[in-house]
C-alpha positions in Angstrom: 199.4 259.2 67.9 199.2 256.6 70.6 199.3 252.9 69.6 196.9 251.3 72.0 196.7 247.6 73.2 193.6 246.5 74.9 194.0 243.9 77.7 190.9 241.7 78.6 190.7 239.0 81.2 188.1 236.7 83.0 188.9 234.3 85.7 186.6 231.3 84.9 185.6 229.2 81.9 181.9 229.8 82.6 182.5 233.6 82.3 184.5 233.0 79.1 181.7 231.0 77.5 178.9 233.6 78.0 178.4 235.2 74.6 177.4 238.6 75.8 179.3 238.3 79.0 182.3 240.1 80.7 184.8 239.8 77.8 182.4 241.4 75.3 181.5 244.1 77.8 185.1 244.9 78.5 186.0 245.2 74.9 183.0 247.4 74.1 183.8 249.8 76.9 187.5 250.1 75.9 186.7 250.6 72.2 184.1 253.3 73.1 186.7 255.1 75.3 189.2 255.2 72.5 186.4 256.6 70.1 185.4 259.2 72.6 189.0 260.4 73.1 189.6 260.5 69.3 186.3 262.6 69.0 187.7 265.1 71.5 191.3 265.0 70.4 191.6 263.9 66.7 194.4 261.4 66.4 194.6 260.6 70.1 195.1 256.9 69.5 194.7 253.8 67.4 193.9 250.3 68.6 196.7 248.0 67.4 196.0 244.8 69.3 193.5 243.1 71.6 194.8 240.6 74.1 192.3 238.3 75.7 193.1 235.9 78.5 190.2 233.5 79.0 189.8 231.6 82.3 193.1 232.9 83.7 193.6 234.1 87.3 195.2 237.4 88.0 197.3 236.0 90.9 200.4 235.7 88.6 201.7 236.5 85.2 201.5 232.9 83.8 199.1 234.1 81.0 199.9 233.7 77.3 198.2 236.8 76.1 199.7 238.9 78.9 203.2 237.8 77.8 202.3 238.6 74.2 201.3 242.1 75.4 204.7 242.6 77.0 206.6 241.5 73.9 204.5 244.0 71.8 205.5 246.7 74.2 209.1 245.7 74.1 209.2 245.8 70.3 207.5 249.2 70.4 204.4 248.1 68.6 202.3 249.4 71.6 203.0 252.4 73.8 199.7 252.5 75.7 198.0 249.7 77.6 194.3 250.1 78.3 192.1 248.0 80.7 188.7 248.5 82.2 190.0 248.2 85.8 193.3 247.6 87.5 192.4 244.1 88.8 191.9 242.9 85.2 195.6 243.3 84.6 196.9 241.9 87.9 196.0 241.1 91.5 199.5 240.8 92.8 201.3 244.0 94.0 204.7 242.5 93.2 203.8 241.6 89.7 202.2 245.0 89.1 205.4 246.7 90.3 207.4 244.7 87.8 204.9 245.6 85.1 205.1 249.3 86.1 208.9 249.3 85.9 208.7 247.5 82.5 206.4 250.2 81.2 208.7 253.0 82.3 211.7 251.2 80.9 210.1 251.1 77.5 208.4 254.5 77.7 204.9 253.2 77.7 201.7 254.4 79.4 199.0 252.6 81.3 195.3 253.6 81.5 192.4 252.2 83.6 188.8 253.2 82.9 187.5 252.7 86.5 190.4 254.2 88.6 191.2 257.2 86.4 194.4 258.0 88.2 197.2 260.4 87.0 200.5 258.6 87.3 202.5 261.7 86.3 202.4 262.9 89.9 203.8 261.3 93.0 200.3 261.3 94.6 198.7 259.7 91.6 201.4 256.9 91.5 200.8 256.3 95.3 197.1 256.1 94.8 197.6 253.5 92.0 199.8 251.3 94.2 197.3 251.6 97.1 194.4 250.5 94.8 196.6 247.6 93.6 197.5 246.7 97.2 193.8 246.4 98.2 193.0 244.4 94.9 195.6 241.9 96.1 194.1 242.0 99.6 190.7 241.2 98.2 192.0 238.3 96.2 193.8 236.8 99.2 190.7 237.2 101.4 188.6 235.4 98.8 191.2 232.7 98.6 191.2 232.3 102.4 187.3 232.1 102.6 187.3 229.4 99.9 190.2 227.5 101.6 188.4 227.6 104.9 185.1 226.4 103.3 186.9 223.5 101.6 188.7 222.5 104.8 185.5 222.5 106.8 183.8 220.3 104.2 186.7 217.9 104.1 186.7 217.5 107.9 183.0 216.5 107.5 184.1 213.8 105.0 182.6 215.6 102.0 183.7 215.7 98.3 185.0 219.2 97.2 184.7 218.7 93.4 187.0 218.2 90.6 187.7 214.9 88.6 186.6 211.9 90.7 189.0 208.9 91.0 188.5 205.8 89.0 185.6 203.8 90.4 183.5 206.8 91.5 181.2 209.3 89.9 179.7 212.6 91.5 176.4 211.7 93.2 173.7 214.0 91.6 171.5 213.6 94.6 174.2 214.7 97.1 176.8 217.1 95.8 179.1 216.5 98.7 179.4 212.7 98.0 180.4 210.2 95.4 178.6 207.1 94.1 180.3 203.9 93.1 180.6 203.2 89.4 180.2 199.5 89.5 181.9 198.9 86.1 185.0 200.9 87.0 184.9 199.4 90.6 185.7 196.0 89.1 188.8 197.5 87.4 189.9 199.1 90.7 189.8 195.7 92.5 191.6 194.2 89.6 194.3 196.8 89.8 195.0 196.2 93.5 195.0 192.4 93.0 197.4 192.6 90.0 199.8 194.9 92.0 199.9 192.4 94.9 200.6 189.6 92.4 203.2 191.4 90.4 204.9 193.2 93.3 206.1 196.2 91.4 204.6 199.3 89.6 206.2 198.7 86.3 205.2 195.1 86.1 201.7 196.0 87.0 201.5 198.8 84.5 202.6 196.4 81.7 200.0 193.9 82.7 197.2 196.4 83.0 198.0 197.9 79.5 198.4 194.5 78.1 194.9 193.5 79.4 193.3 196.7 78.3 192.3 198.1 81.7 191.7 201.7 81.1 192.1 204.8 83.1 189.4 207.2 84.1 187.3 208.9 81.4 185.6 212.1 82.6 183.2 214.4 80.9 183.8 218.0 82.0 181.1 220.7 82.3 181.9 222.0 78.9 181.2 218.5 77.4 184.9 217.8 76.8 185.9 214.2 77.4 189.1 213.8 79.4 191.0 210.6 79.1 194.5 210.0 80.4 195.2 207.1 78.1 197.5 204.2 79.2 198.7 203.5 82.8 202.0 204.9 83.9 203.9 204.1 87.2 203.0 207.5 88.6 199.3 207.2 87.9 199.2 203.8 89.4 201.1 205.0 92.5 198.4 207.7 93.1 195.6 205.2 92.7 197.1 202.7 95.1 197.7 205.5 97.7 194.2 206.9 97.5 192.3 206.2 100.7 189.0 207.1 98.9 188.9 203.3 98.0 188.4 202.3 101.7 185.9 205.0 102.5 188.3 207.5 104.1 188.8 211.2 103.4 192.3 212.8 104.0 192.5 216.3 105.3 195.5 218.6 104.7 197.1 215.7 102.7 200.0 218.1 101.7 201.2 217.9 105.3 201.1 214.2 105.6 204.8 213.6 105.9 205.6 216.8 107.9 206.7 216.9 111.5 204.2 218.4 113.9 206.5 221.5 114.6 206.6 222.2 110.8 202.8 222.2 110.3 201.0 225.6 110.6 198.3 225.8 113.2 195.0 224.3 112.0 196.6 222.5 109.1 197.3 219.2 110.8 197.0 216.0 108.7 194.0 213.8 109.7 191.9 211.0 108.3 188.1 211.1 108.6 185.3 208.9 107.5 184.0 209.8 104.0 180.4 210.2 102.9 180.8 207.5 100.2 181.1 203.6 100.2 184.4 201.8 100.0 185.4 199.7 96.9 188.3 197.6 98.4 188.7 196.1 101.8 191.1 197.6 104.3 193.2 194.4 104.4 193.9 194.6 100.6 194.6 198.4 100.8 197.1 198.0 103.7 198.8 195.0 101.9 199.3 197.3 98.9 200.8 200.0 101.1 203.2 197.5 102.7 204.4 196.4 99.3 204.9 200.1 98.1 206.9 200.8 101.2 209.0 197.7 100.7 209.7 198.7 97.1 210.6 202.3 98.2 213.2 201.0 100.7 214.6 198.5 98.1 214.7 200.6 95.0 215.4 204.1 96.3 217.8 205.9 94.0 221.1 206.7 95.5 222.1 210.4 95.9 225.2 210.0 93.8 223.0 209.2 90.8 221.2 212.5 90.9 222.6 214.9 88.3 222.9 218.6 89.1 221.5 220.8 86.3 223.2 223.9 87.6 222.9 225.8 84.2 219.1 225.7 84.1 217.8 229.2 84.1 220.8 230.7 82.2 220.9 228.3 79.3 219.1 229.3 76.1 218.8 228.0 72.5 220.8 230.3 70.2 218.4 229.7 67.3 214.9 230.3 68.9 216.0 232.0 72.2 213.8 229.6 74.3 215.0 228.2 77.7 216.9 224.9 77.8 216.1 222.9 80.9 217.7 219.8 82.4 216.1 216.5 81.4 216.9 212.8 81.7 215.9 209.6 80.0 216.7 205.9 79.8 217.9 204.2 76.6 217.0 200.8 75.2 219.9 199.1 77.1 218.9 200.7 80.4 221.6 203.4 80.4 220.5 206.7 81.8 221.1 210.0 79.8 221.2 213.6 81.2 220.9 216.5 78.8 219.7 220.1 78.3 216.9 220.5 75.8 213.7 222.5 75.1 211.0 222.1 77.7 208.2 221.2 75.1 208.2 218.3 72.7 207.2 220.3 69.7 210.1 222.5 68.6 210.6 224.4 65.3 214.4 225.0 65.4 217.2 222.6 64.3 218.8 222.3 67.8 217.4 219.4 69.8 219.6 219.1 72.9 223.1 218.7 74.3 224.6 216.2 76.8 224.7 217.7 80.3 228.0 216.0 81.4 229.7 217.1 78.2 228.4 220.6 78.5 229.6 220.8 82.2 233.0 219.5 81.3 233.3 222.0 78.4 232.3 225.0 80.7 234.4 224.0 83.7 237.7 225.5 82.3 236.0 228.9 81.8 234.8 228.8 85.4 238.3 228.0 86.6 239.8 230.8 84.4 237.4 233.3 86.1 238.4 232.2 89.5 242.2 232.4 88.7 241.6 236.0 87.5 241.1 237.7 90.9 240.3 241.1 89.4 237.6 239.6 87.2 236.2 237.6 90.0 235.8 240.7 92.3 234.5 242.6 89.3 231.7 240.1 88.8 231.1 240.1 92.5 230.8 243.8 92.7 228.4 243.9 89.8 226.3 241.2 91.4 226.1 243.3 94.6 225.1 246.3 92.5 222.3 244.4 90.9 221.1 243.2 94.3 221.4 246.8 95.7 219.3 248.2 92.7 216.6 245.6 93.3 216.6 246.4 97.1 216.1 250.1 96.6 212.6 249.7 95.2 211.8 247.3 98.1 213.0 249.9 100.7 210.8 252.6 99.0 207.8 250.4 99.0 208.4 249.4 102.7 208.4 253.2 103.5 205.0 253.4 101.7 203.6 250.5 103.8 204.8 252.1 107.0 203.0 255.3 106.1 199.8 253.2 105.4 200.3 251.4 108.7 200.4 254.7 110.7 197.3 255.9 108.9 195.3 252.7 109.7 196.5 252.8 113.3 195.1 256.4 113.6 191.8 255.2 112.0 191.6 252.4 114.5 192.2 254.7 117.5 189.6 257.1 116.2 187.0 254.4 115.7 187.6 253.0 119.2 187.2 256.5 120.7 183.9 257.0 118.7 182.7 253.6 119.9 183.1 254.6 123.5 181.0 257.8 122.9 178.2 256.2 120.9 175.0 254.6 122.3 172.9 253.6 119.2 173.0 249.9 118.2 172.9 250.7 114.6 175.7 253.1 114.7 177.8 250.8 116.9 177.3 248.0 114.4 178.5 250.1 111.5 181.6 251.3 113.5 182.4 247.7 114.5 182.2 246.6 110.8 184.6 249.5 109.8 186.9 248.6 112.7 187.0 245.0 111.6 187.9 246.0 108.0 190.6 248.2 109.3 192.1 245.5 111.4 192.1 243.1 108.4 193.9 245.7 106.4 196.4 246.2 109.2 197.1 242.5 109.4 197.6 242.2 105.6 200.0 245.2 105.4 202.0 243.8 108.4 202.5 240.5 106.6 203.6 242.3 103.4 206.1 244.4 105.5 207.5 241.3 107.2 208.3 239.8 103.8 210.0 243.0 102.6 212.1 243.1 105.8 213.2 239.6 105.4 214.3 240.2 101.7 216.1 243.5 102.6 217.9 241.9 105.6 219.1 239.0 103.4 221.1 241.4 101.3 222.2 243.8 104.0 223.6 241.1 106.3 225.9 239.8 103.6 224.0 236.5 102.9 224.2 237.2 99.1 227.7 236.5 97.7 230.6 237.8 99.9 231.0 234.5 101.8 231.0 232.5 98.6 233.6 234.5 96.7 236.0 234.2 99.7 235.5 230.5 99.8 236.1 230.1 96.1 239.4 232.1 96.1 240.7 230.2 99.1 241.1 226.9 97.2 241.3 227.0 93.5 242.3 223.4 93.1 239.1 221.6 94.2 237.0 224.8 94.6 234.1 223.7 92.4 233.5 220.0 93.3 233.6 220.9 97.0 230.6 223.3 96.9 227.1 222.3 97.5 224.7 222.2 94.5 223.0 225.4 95.4 226.3 227.1 95.8 227.4 226.0 92.3 224.1 227.1 90.8 224.4 230.5 92.4 227.9 231.0 91.1 226.6 230.4 87.5 223.9 233.0 88.0 226.4 235.5 89.5 228.7 235.3 86.7 226.7 234.4 83.5 223.9 236.6 82.2 223.2 234.2 79.4 224.6 231.1 77.8 223.4 230.4 74.3 223.8 226.9 72.8 223.7 226.3 69.1 224.3 223.3 66.8 227.9 224.2 66.3 228.8 226.8 69.0 228.4 228.0 72.6 228.3 231.7 73.3 228.9 233.0 76.9 227.5 236.3 78.0 229.1 237.7 81.3 227.7 240.3 83.6 231.2 241.9 83.7 232.5 243.6 80.5 236.2 243.8 81.5 238.6 243.1 78.5 240.3 239.7 78.9 237.2 237.9 80.2 237.1 234.3 78.7 
């Protein structure tokens, strides 16, 4: 008997709040499908778990219930995944390829009610990937339309939604504008004045928190009150840099500090006049920017004070198995501490963290021991190349599939062009032009995907992976490690160590190479 896991997903909170909406409909359809199959073939399958991701996009796998589903498959609790349609599971071809390989590795199956494809044949598997490809294409097209609309509104000085800054509220009479909240506007002016008096962010933060000047309180559509609490230097910095307060609207702000040659066409940074009133004068705002720039030049942290957490990504807690990441903090006496610890604050295990400098000093002899053992070094090197080669095989196969699709679309375009030359009716010509435009959009999308795959394949084939690094390491074993760039040291760690487990009393190293005599 199959052990079935149902996976349900909606993209927005509005969809999730509808009592008889999409989630209920998806679950009902899936349960009815299992019942109908059991009626035809007794004992066909049993529903073991229902995994529901509310208000989660299908663009990536950062979904808690999706991850729980993978764990259930890995533990053999579930051997069949059932969804209403392919796009509910994922809208990324790369993520779906990983999911498909994961299913095959754990001998699990996947069923979709809408597509009804048979993945036991090569044609059925190709059809499944083609459908997934167009699902991703549809998502990217939607994202492009939304981005283009937001950009056009921003260039007109309109407000695109989201939480308004302190001092403003959405204007109910004009959805593209903001209205001044006079009570909060007083606090905004006070914040600018206090910063110019104190001169630094930290001193201003202390003064504001002491005087009880609050941050923005915001009521969301679902009636949840959002309040950030006390002021911090980063929140204050964002407020002081916000040109909303002088009646300006920044367009393509993410490219503000880029050179013109680095900015994509149509994404140039610009400032336009906004559709709302200013709160502070331009003189006060510019004085604050001058002070911030002065502080940046004076208090910029030196490069030699930045710690390299090169073991992030391979370091795990021996007790709970969670990742340990590089963190830092400042003690009561102003001394800075660098350490590896759990990402979240709430942890259930007894291990709380380890000093990063001490761990690096502890592991350095093991790294040197690997380098001195030339046979082990090249063994690790060859296994790293094999792993990269295995990954690239799937990419080459998928590239060949894309080339086949490109050839088919090009044939379709040629046929449509020939048909257009022969037709005379306006209605028929309009339909042909629409189909031609759709094929050209598909062609553009597939060409972009192929270019990405070509770049990834060339990266490995041209020897950009690990050859040059290994030769460099063996050429100088005395100062080999300290002379490397940070990214080279981090790459070394990922080439050699599969996993490093840290416990309260021990450190366990897991190598990629299984040769006897490895440290």
